[in-house]
C-alpha positions, -999 to +999 in steps of 0.1 A: -074+391-469-075+407-434-042+406-416-039+384-385-035+403-352+001+402-338-011+379-310-022+353-336+012+349-351+031+318-342+063+320-322+086+317-352+065+342-372+067+366-343+105+361-339+109+368-376+089+400-374+110+410-344+142+403-363+130+424-393+119+452-371+152+451-353+172+452-385+149+477-403+151+457-435+167+423-440+173+395-464+162+360-455+199+351-447+202+380-422+170+369-404+181+333-405+215+342-390+199+363-363+174+336-353+200+308-356+219+322-327+191+311-304+181+278-320+191+258-351+167+265-380+167+255-416+172+284-440+143+271-460+120+273-430+128+309-425+124+316-462+089+300-464+077+317-433+089+351-446+070+344-478+039+336-459+043+367-438+045+387-471+013+370-484-003+378-451+005+415-454+032+417-427+062+420-450+070+435-484+102+432-504+123+448-530+151+432-551+187+441-545+210+422-568+201+386-564+184+390-530+150+399-518+152+425-491+122+424-468+108+451-446+077+453-424+047+470-438+041+487-404+067+497-379+068+480-345+052+510-329+025+512-355+017+475-352+016+478-314-008+507-316-030+488-341-030+456-320-038+476-288-068+493-305-081+459-317-076+444-282-094+473-265-123+470-290-125+432-287-121+428-249-133+461-235-158+471-263-137+501-271-138+515-235-103+527-228-112+538-193-119+502-183-084+492-195-069+518-172-092+508-144-081+472-147-044+482-149-046+503-118-067+479-097-052+446-108-015+455-113+011+460-086+019+496-096+046+512-075+049+550-068+072+554-099+046+538-121+018+560-107+039+591-111+047+582-147+010+578-154+003+611-138+029+628-160+013+612-191-022+623-181-010+659-174+008+660-208-024+649-225-044+676-207-019+702-218-021+690-254-059+693-254-059+730-242 
């Protein structure tokens, strides 16, 4: 089964993934406690969603004592990169230049943003030499 893109996860699924990424690895109880600070949730709801995320390829687990300890199959950074590549392919037909063109033309970039982009471009040029 192909994994859903990050954008297609529901709000609670996304919140659970953020909790697991933030904790590194976590039991259902740890995730439930973290999420319960913002809104009341049933423990069994968090458990069933974590099980679905595991079936969907987002999480994996190992057993520690009587608990399942979950961890993400990809780091937050790896997932961000994968999602961005899929987005660029889907929306811009793989043309990264169009992404930058839209960002520069459509976004309110201040001098600091433009300077940061310049530094990144210069770094990339140095790496290629």
